[in-house]
C-alpha positions as CSV (number, residue, x, y, z in Angstrom):
1,M,-10.2,39.4,19.5
2,S,-10.0,39.8,15.7
3,A,-12.1,37.3,13.8
4,L,-10.5,34.8,11.4
5,N,-11.9,33.5,8.1
6,L,-12.1,29.8,9.1
7,S,-15.0,28.7,6.9
8,L,-15.4,25.1,5.8
9,H,-17.5,23.5,3.0
10,A,-20.1,20.8,3.8
11,K,-17.9,17.7,3.4
12,Q,-15.1,19.4,5.3
13,T,-17.6,20.2,8.1
14,I,-18.6,16.5,8.3
15,A,-15.0,15.7,9.1
16,F,-14.6,18.6,11.5
17,E,-17.7,17.7,13.5
18,S,-17.4,13.9,13.2
19,P,-17.4,11.9,16.5
20,A,-14.9,9.5,14.9
21,T,-11.4,9.7,16.4
22,E,-9.5,8.3,13.5
23,I,-10.4,9.8,10.1
24,L,-9.2,9.5,6.6
25,Y,-10.4,12.4,4.5
26,G,-9.9,12.7,0.7
27,G,-9.5,10.6,-2.4
28,A,-9.6,13.0,-5.3
29,A,-7.2,15.9,-5.9
30,G,-8.6,19.2,-4.9
31,G,-11.0,17.9,-2.2
32,G,-9.9,20.5,0.3
33,K,-8.0,18.3,2.8
34,S,-5.1,20.7,3.4
35,H,-7.5,23.6,4.2
36,L,-9.5,21.3,6.5
37,F,-6.3,20.5,8.4
38,R,-5.4,24.1,9.0
39,V,-8.9,25.3,10.0
40,A,-9.4,22.3,12.3
41,A,-5.9,22.8,13.9
42,I,-6.5,26.6,14.5
43,S,-10.1,26.1,15.8
44,W,-9.2,23.4,18.2
45,C,-6.1,25.2,19.5
46,A,-8.1,28.3,20.1
47,E,-10.9,26.5,22.0
48,I,-8.8,24.0,24.0
49,P,-6.0,25.5,26.1
50,G,-2.7,23.5,26.0
51,L,-3.8,21.4,23.0
52,Q,-0.8,19.9,21.1
53,V,-1.4,19.4,17.4
54,Y,1.3,17.5,15.3
55,L,1.0,18.0,11.6
56,F,3.2,15.6,9.5
57,R,4.3,15.5,5.9
58,R,6.9,13.0,4.7
59,L,9.2,15.9,3.4
60,F,9.5,19.2,5.2
61,D,9.7,21.2,2.0
62,D,6.3,19.8,0.9
63,L,4.9,20.6,4.4
64,Y,6.1,24.2,4.2
65,K,5.0,24.8,0.6
66,N,1.6,23.3,1.3
67,H,0.8,24.8,4.7
68,M,2.9,27.9,5.1
69,E,2.7,29.6,1.7
70,G,-0.2,31.1,-0.3
71,P,-3.4,33.0,0.6
72,T,-4.8,30.1,2.7
73,G,-1.6,29.0,4.5
74,F,-1.2,29.3,8.2
75,P,0.5,32.7,8.2
76,A,-2.3,34.2,6.0
77,L,-5.1,32.7,8.0
78,L,-3.6,33.7,11.3
79,A,-2.4,37.2,10.2
80,P,-4.9,39.2,12.4
81,W,-4.0,37.2,15.5
82,I,-0.2,37.4,14.7
83,D,-0.5,41.1,14.3
84,A,-2.4,41.4,17.6
85,G,0.1,39.2,19.5
86,H,-2.4,36.4,20.1
87,C,-0.1,33.8,18.4
88,K,3.3,33.7,17.0
89,L,5.2,31.7,14.4
90,N,8.4,30.1,15.7
91,L,10.1,29.2,12.4
92,S,13.4,28.2,14.0
93,K,11.6,25.4,16.0
94,N,8.8,24.9,13.5
95,F,5.7,25.5,15.6
96,I,2.9,27.9,15.9
97,E,2.1,29.0,19.5
98,F,-1.2,30.4,20.8
99,W,-1.8,32.7,23.7
100,N,-3.4,29.8,25.7
101,G,-0.4,27.5,25.4
102,S,-1.7,25.5,22.5
103,K,0.7,24.6,19.7
104,I,0.7,23.4,16.1
105,H,3.9,21.5,15.6
106,L,5.1,21.4,11.9
107,C,6.8,18.0,11.5
108,H,8.3,15.8,8.9
109,L,9.2,12.1,8.9
110,Q,11.4,11.2,6.0
111,H,12.9,8.0,7.3
112,E,11.6,5.1,9.5
113,K,14.2,5.9,12.2
114,D,12.8,9.5,12.5
115,V,9.8,8.3,14.5
116,L,12.1,8.1,17.5
117,K,12.3,11.9,17.6
118,Y,8.7,11.8,18.8
119,Q,9.1,9.0,21.4
120,G,8.3,11.4,24.3
121,A,5.7,13.5,22.5
122,E,2.2,13.9,23.9
123,I,0.1,14.1,20.8
124,H,-3.5,15.3,21.3
125,V,-4.2,15.7,17.6
126,L,-2.3,13.7,15.0
127,M,-2.6,15.1,11.4
128,M,-1.0,13.0,8.6
129,D,-0.9,14.9,5.3
130,E,-0.7,12.4,2.3
131,L,-1.0,9.3,4.5
132,T,0.0,7.0,1.6
133,H,3.5,8.5,1.6
134,F,4.1,6.9,5.0
135,S,4.5,3.3,6.0
136,A,2.0,1.6,8.3
137,S,4.7,1.2,11.0
138,M,5.3,5.0,11.0
139,Y,1.7,5.7,11.4
140,R,1.2,3.1,14.1
141,Y,4.2,4.5,16.1
142,L,2.9,8.1,16.0
143,R,-0.7,6.9,16.8
144,G,0.9,5.2,19.8
145,R,2.1,8.7,21.0
146,M,-1.5,9.9,21.2
147,R,-2.7,10.5,24.7
148,L,-4.4,13.3,26.7
149,G,-2.1,13.4,29.7
150,G,-3.4,16.2,31.9
151,L,-5.2,18.0,29.2
152,V,-8.7,19.2,30.2
153,V,-11.1,18.8,27.3
154,P,-14.3,21.0,27.2
155,E,-17.5,19.1,27.8
156,R,-18.6,19.3,24.1
157,Y,-15.4,17.5,23.1
158,K,-15.5,14.7,25.6
159,G,-14.6,11.4,24.0
160,R,-13.3,13.1,20.8
161,F,-9.7,13.6,21.9
162,P,-7.1,12.4,21.4
163,R,-7.8,12.0,17.7
164,A,-6.1,11.4,14.3
165,I,-7.2,13.0,11.1
166,C,-5.4,12.0,7.9
167,G,-5.7,13.1,4.3
168,S,-4.5,11.4,1.1
169,N,-5.0,10.8,-2.6
170,P,-4.7,7.2,-4.0
171,G,-1.2,6.1,-4.8
172,G,2.2,6.1,-3.1
173,P,4.1,3.4,-1.3
174,G,1.4,3.2,1.5
175,H,-1.5,2.8,-0.9
176,N,-2.3,-0.8,0.1
177,W,-2.3,-0.5,3.8
178,V,-4.3,2.8,3.7
179,K,-6.9,1.3,1.3
180,A,-7.2,-1.9,3.4
181,G,-7.3,-0.1,6.7
182,F,-9.7,2.7,5.9
183,V,-11.3,2.6,2.4
184,D,-12.1,-1.1,2.3
185,L,-13.0,-1.4,6.0
186,A,-16.6,-0.2,5.8
187,P,-18.9,1.9,3.6
188,P,-17.9,5.6,3.3
189,L,-18.9,7.7,6.4
190,A,-19.5,4.6,8.5
191,I,-17.8,4.7,11.9
192,T,-16.1,1.5,13.0
193,P,-14.9,0.8,16.5
194,M,-11.4,-0.7,16.1
195,P,-10.0,-3.4,18.3
196,K,-7.2,-2.6,20.7
197,S,-4.7,-4.3,18.4
198,E,-5.6,-1.6,15.8
199,G,-5.5,1.3,18.2
200,G,-9.0,1.1,19.7
201,L,-10.2,4.3,18.0
202,L,-13.4,5.1,16.1
203,R,-12.3,4.9,12.4
204,Q,-14.0,6.6,9.5
205,Y,-13.3,7.2,5.8
206,I,-14.8,10.4,4.4
207,P,-14.4,10.5,0.6
208,A,-13.9,13.9,-0.9
209,R,-14.1,14.9,-4.6
210,L,-13.3,18.2,-6.4
211,D,-17.0,19.2,-6.3
212,D,-16.8,19.0,-2.5
213,N,-14.5,22.1,-2.7
214,P,-16.5,24.8,-4.4
215,T,-13.9,27.4,-3.6
216,L,-11.3,25.8,-5.8
217,A,-13.9,25.3,-8.5
218,A,-14.8,29.0,-8.4
219,N,-11.2,30.3,-8.2
220,D,-9.8,27.9,-10.8
221,P,-12.6,26.6,-13.0
222,D,-10.1,24.9,-15.4
223,Y,-8.6,22.7,-12.7
224,A,-10.9,19.8,-13.5
225,S,-10.0,20.1,-17.2
226,R,-6.3,19.9,-16.4
227,L,-6.9,16.7,-14.5
228,E,-8.9,15.3,-17.4
229,G,-5.9,16.2,-19.6
230,L,-3.4,14.0,-17.6
231,G,-3.7,11.5,-20.4
232,N,-3.5,8.2,-18.5
233,P,-7.2,7.1,-17.8
234,A,-6.0,5.5,-14.5
235,L,-4.4,8.8,-13.4
236,V,-7.6,10.7,-14.3
237,R,-9.7,8.3,-12.2
238,A,-7.4,8.4,-9.2
239,M,-7.0,12.2,-9.2
240,L,-10.4,13.3,-10.4
241,E,-12.7,10.6,-9.0
242,G,-10.6,9.4,-6.0
243,D,-10.6,5.8,-7.4
244,W,-8.7,3.7,-4.8
245,N,-8.9,0.6,-7.0
246,I,-6.2,1.8,-9.3
247,V,-2.9,3.6,-8.7
248,A,-2.2,6.6,-10.9
249,G,1.1,6.0,-12.7
250,G,1.4,2.5,-11.2
251,A,3.8,-0.1,-12.5
252,L,1.1,-2.4,-13.8
253,D,-2.2,-0.5,-13.8
254,D,-2.1,0.0,-17.6
255,V,-1.6,-3.6,-18.4
256,W,-3.8,-5.3,-15.8
257,S,-7.2,-6.3,-17.0
258,P,-10.0,-8.7,-15.9
259,R,-8.8,-11.2,-18.4
260,V,-5.7,-12.0,-16.3
261,I,-8.0,-13.5,-13.6
262,V,-9.2,-17.0,-14.3
263,P,-11.4,-19.4,-12.3
264,R,-9.7,-22.0,-10.2
265,F,-9.3,-25.2,-12.2
266,K,-7.5,-28.5,-11.9
267,V,-4.1,-28.3,-13.5
268,P,-3.7,-30.8,-16.4
269,S,-1.3,-33.6,-15.7
270,S,1.0,-32.6,-18.6
271,W,1.6,-29.1,-17.3
272,Y,4.7,-28.3,-15.3
273,V,4.2,-27.2,-11.7
274,D,6.7,-25.5,-9.4
275,R,6.8,-22.7,-6.9
276,S,8.6,-19.4,-6.2
277,F,9.3,-17.6,-2.9
278,D,10.1,-14.2,-1.5
279,W,11.4,-14.4,2.1
280,G,10.2,-12.1,4.9
281,S,10.1,-12.1,8.7
282,A,9.3,-8.6,10.0
283,H,7.8,-8.0,6.5
284,P,5.5,-10.6,4.8
285,F,6.8,-13.6,2.9
286,S,5.1,-14.8,-0.3
287,V,4.9,-18.3,-1.7
288,G,3.4,-18.9,-5.1
289,W,2.6,-22.2,-6.8
290,W,2.8,-22.0,-10.6
291,A,1.5,-24.1,-13.5
292,E,3.2,-23.7,-16.8
293,A,1.1,-24.4,-19.8
294,D,2.3,-26.9,-22.5
295,G,-0.3,-26.1,-25.2
296,S,-2.8,-28.6,-24.0
297,E,-6.3,-27.6,-22.8
298,A,-7.5,-27.2,-19.2
299,T,-11.1,-27.7,-18.2
300,L,-12.8,-24.9,-16.3
301,P,-15.4,-25.5,-13.6
302,D,-18.2,-24.5,-16.0
303,G,-17.1,-27.1,-18.5
304,S,-15.4,-24.7,-20.9
305,T,-11.8,-25.0,-21.9
306,F,-8.8,-22.8,-21.2
307,C,-5.8,-23.1,-23.5
308,P,-3.2,-20.4,-23.1
309,P,-0.1,-20.3,-25.3
310,R,2.7,-22.7,-24.5
311,G,4.9,-21.3,-21.8
312,S,2.1,-19.2,-20.2
313,L,2.2,-19.1,-16.4
314,V,-0.8,-19.5,-14.1
315,L,-0.6,-18.7,-10.4
316,C,-2.6,-21.6,-9.0
317,G,-1.9,-21.1,-5.3
318,E,-0.5,-18.6,-2.9
319,W,0.5,-18.2,0.7
320,Y,1.0,-14.6,1.8
321,G,2.6,-14.6,5.3
322,A,1.2,-11.4,6.7
323,K,-0.2,-10.3,10.1
324,G,-1.4,-7.0,8.6
325,P,-0.6,-4.6,5.7
326,N,3.1,-5.0,5.1
327,E,3.6,-6.7,8.5
328,G,5.1,-10.1,8.6
329,L,4.4,-13.2,10.8
330,K,8.0,-13.6,12.0
331,M,7.7,-17.3,11.4
332,S,10.9,-19.5,11.5
333,P,12.2,-20.9,8.2
334,R,11.3,-24.4,9.4
335,D,7.7,-23.5,10.1
336,V,7.3,-21.7,6.8
337,A,8.7,-24.9,5.1
338,L,6.3,-27.1,7.0
339,G,3.4,-24.8,6.1
340,I,4.4,-25.1,2.4
341,L,4.4,-28.9,2.6
342,E,1.0,-28.9,4.4
343,R,-0.5,-26.7,1.7
344,E,0.9,-28.8,-1.1
345,E,-0.6,-31.9,0.5
346,A,-4.0,-30.2,0.5
347,M,-3.7,-29.2,-3.2
348,L,-2.7,-32.8,-4.1
349,A,-5.5,-34.3,-2.0
350,D,-8.0,-32.0,-3.8
351,K,-6.4,-32.8,-7.2
352,Y,-5.8,-29.2,-8.0
353,I,-2.2,-30.0,-9.0
354,P,-1.2,-33.3,-10.6
355,R,2.1,-33.9,-8.7
356,R,4.2,-32.4,-6.0
357,P,5.7,-29.0,-7.2
358,K,9.3,-28.8,-8.3
359,A,11.8,-26.4,-6.7
360,G,11.5,-22.9,-8.2
361,P,13.3,-19.6,-7.8
362,A,13.5,-17.9,-4.4
363,D,14.9,-14.7,-2.9
364,N,18.7,-15.2,-2.7
365,Q,18.6,-13.7,0.7
366,I,17.7,-17.1,2.0
367,R,21.3,-18.3,1.2
368,A,23.0,-15.4,3.1
369,V,25.2,-16.6,6.0
370,S,24.4,-14.6,9.1
371,Q,27.1,-16.2,11.3
372,P,29.7,-18.8,10.6
373,G,28.5,-22.2,11.4
374,T,24.8,-21.1,11.5
375,P,22.5,-22.7,8.9
376,T,21.1,-20.4,6.3
377,I,17.3,-20.0,5.8
378,A,17.6,-22.2,2.7
379,E,19.4,-24.9,4.6
380,E,16.8,-24.9,7.4
381,M,14.0,-25.2,4.9
382,E,15.7,-28.0,2.9
383,R,16.1,-30.0,6.1
384,V,12.4,-30.6,6.1
385,G,12.1,-31.2,2.4
386,V,11.6,-27.7,0.8
387,K,14.3,-26.8,-1.8
388,W,14.7,-23.7,-3.9
389,L,16.6,-22.6,-6.9
390,P,18.5,-19.3,-7.1
391,S,16.7,-16.3,-8.4
392,D,18.0,-14.1,-11.2
393,K,19.8,-11.2,-9.5
394,A,21.9,-10.2,-12.5
395,P,22.5,-6.5,-13.1
396,G,19.3,-5.0,-14.6
397,S,17.2,-8.0,-13.5
398,R,14.7,-5.9,-11.5
399,K,13.8,-3.7,-14.5
400,N,14.0,-6.6,-16.9
401,G,11.6,-8.6,-14.7
402,L,9.1,-5.7,-14.6
403,E,9.1,-5.4,-18.4
404,L,8.7,-9.2,-18.9
405,L,5.8,-9.2,-16.4
406,R,4.2,-6.3,-18.2
407,S,4.6,-8.1,-21.5
408,R,2.9,-11.2,-20.2
409,L,0.1,-9.2,-18.6
410,R,-0.4,-7.3,-21.9
411,E,-0.6,-10.6,-23.7
412,A,-3.1,-12.0,-21.2
413,G,-5.3,-9.0,-21.8
414,K,-5.8,-10.0,-25.4
415,E,-8.8,-12.0,-26.5
416,H,-6.5,-14.4,-28.4
417,P,-3.0,-14.2,-27.0
418,E,-0.3,-15.6,-29.3
419,N,2.7,-15.4,-26.9
420,P,3.3,-16.6,-23.4
421,A,1.0,-14.8,-21.0
422,I,0.5,-14.8,-17.2
423,Y,-2.8,-15.5,-15.3
424,F,-3.9,-15.6,-11.7
425,M,-6.5,-18.0,-10.4
426,E,-9.3,-16.1,-8.7
427,H,-8.6,-17.5,-5.2
428,C,-5.1,-15.9,-5.2
429,R,-6.6,-12.8,-3.6
430,N,-3.4,-11.2,-2.3
431,A,-1.6,-11.1,-5.6
432,I,-4.7,-9.9,-7.3
433,A,-5.1,-7.1,-4.7
434,H,-1.5,-6.0,-4.6
435,L,-0.2,-6.1,-8.2
436,P,-2.6,-3.7,-9.8
437,V,-1.8,-1.0,-7.3
438,L,2.0,-1.4,-7.2
439,P,3.5,2.1,-7.6
440,R,6.5,2.9,-9.7
441,D,9.7,4.3,-8.1
442,S,9.3,8.0,-8.2
443,K,13.1,8.4,-8.7
444,D,13.3,5.5,-11.3
445,P,10.1,5.0,-13.2
446,D,11.5,1.9,-14.9
447,D,11.4,0.1,-11.5
448,V,8.8,-0.4,-8.8
449,D,8.8,1.3,-5.4
450,S,10.5,-1.2,-3.2
451,S,9.2,0.5,-0.1
452,A,5.7,-0.4,-1.1
453,E,4.1,-3.8,-0.4
454,D,6.0,-5.6,-3.2
455,H,6.6,-9.1,-1.7
456,D,4.2,-11.0,-3.9
457,Y,5.4,-9.0,-6.8
458,D,8.9,-10.1,-6.1
459,M,7.7,-13.7,-5.9
460,V,6.0,-13.3,-9.3
461,R,9.0,-11.5,-10.8
462,Y,11.4,-14.4,-9.7
463,R,9.2,-16.9,-11.6
464,V,8.9,-14.7,-14.7
465,L,12.7,-14.3,-14.8
466,A,13.4,-17.9,-14.2
467,A,15.6,-19.6,-16.8
468,K,14.0,-22.1,-19.0
469,R,14.0,-25.6,-17.6
470,P,16.7,-27.8,-19.2
471,A,15.3,-30.1,-21.7
472,T,15.0,-33.8,-20.8
473,V,17.8,-35.8,-22.4
474,I,16.7,-39.0,-23.9
475,K,19.4,-41.5,-24.8
476,L,18.8,-43.4,-28.0
477,G,20.5,-46.7,-28.7
478,F,21.6,-47.4,-32.2
479,A,22.4,-50.9,-33.6
480,T,25.9,-51.2,-34.9
C-alpha cells in the first residue's frame, strides 16, 4: 500500500499519543490543530477497522474550506490511496470511506436543533473544530453519542476509545464554558478523571502556540508579523500567545482593567442600595446588588478610603444561578425570591449593606403571561416580598446599554475618574469572570453575542440603563 505523508510535530504528537480521552488542543492561531485532526483521523481509521470518526465545524462551508482544500486537506493527503482505490470520497453524503469499513464523517452543527440528526449515531472519535463556536449543550449531546458498540479495538488502544479531541482559539460564544471546563480545570497537560456528571472521561488541555508548528513558520515566516499587526493588543495576545484570559475583539476587553475591581467594603449608610435581575431557568439567572455612590467616602478593609464620583455604581453582591457553564438551576420563581431574601438578610446581618435593598430593574420577561389566569414570574416573586421595576427595553437599548457600560468602565480605569464609573467588589467572581470575555456579535459589532454566557451582563446592563430615581419631594410650609 502506498505510504502517506502523515507526519506530526512534537506538540501534535503529544495529543495523538495521549492516554487522555477528552482533549482540548490549541490556543494560539497557527498551532496546527486542523492538521492534527486530519492525521489522527486517517491514522486511526487505517489501523482500526470499522472506526467511525465524526468531524464537526459549526458551518459546513468553514469545514470544507479548512479540511478539504489546499495542499494538506483530506483529498491531498489521501491522494495516493484514493488513486489506488483504498479509500474514496463520497461528497454527496459528506464522508470519506476506507477499505476496512472505517469512515470519516464531515459534519456541521449550525443550530441547537441540529444535534438531533445525530441521535442514533455511534461515535467512536468525536472531533470538534473550533469548540468555542459551539454551545456546551451541543458538545454534551454529541459526547453522549460516543460509544464503542461492537467495535474491536487493538490491544495498544485499549481504554483510549471512544475519545473526543477538540481544537479552538480563545473567543467565540462558547469561550466561557470551554475555558472553565478545560483551560482552568488543571495545569496544562495534566490529565483529570472527570465525574460521571461530566462524561466520565480523562480530560486534558494541551496548549499549542505558533512555534509548536514549525512547518507553518517555515512556509510562511511572516505569519507571526501579521498577527502582531492586528492592532488590538488583546487580539494579538489571544491569537499569538493563546491567552484565554481575554477575548480578542470582545465587547469589553479594551475597557476592562484591574482598577474596576475593589475590595469588599461596608456600604456607607448614605449610599443608595438596590438590585437588578436577569431571569433564567434552563439558562442561569443573575441577581446583582448595587450600591450607588453619593459623593461620600467609603472605608476599605485596609483603612484607606474609596470615594468614586457621585452616581458611580458598585456591584456589592451577586447570585449567579448556574449548575454549570451556561446551564441553569431550573429553580421556581418563588424559590429564587426566597433565596434573594435569605442573602439580603445575611448582608444586613454582616452590615455590608445599611438597609434592605430597593426594587431595581429586572428582565421584562418576568412579566410575560404564559397562560390566562396563571401568575407571572414577577407576581410569584412579589408574593414572598421581592419586587422589581421594569427594565429599559426601548429600541436601541441593547446597544445604548453596552456603550454606557463601556463609558463607565473606561472611567473606572482612570486614576482619578471625574464622571460616574462602575466597580465590582472582588467577591463577585462570576461577573468578574464573564464580563471581560464577553464576545461581540459577529454580525453586529455594536452589540454583544447573545448566544454567549451573557446573563450577568444583562443584569449589569439593566442597572446601568435604569432611569434616575425620582427626587424626594419635600413639602415646605410658608406662613401666610
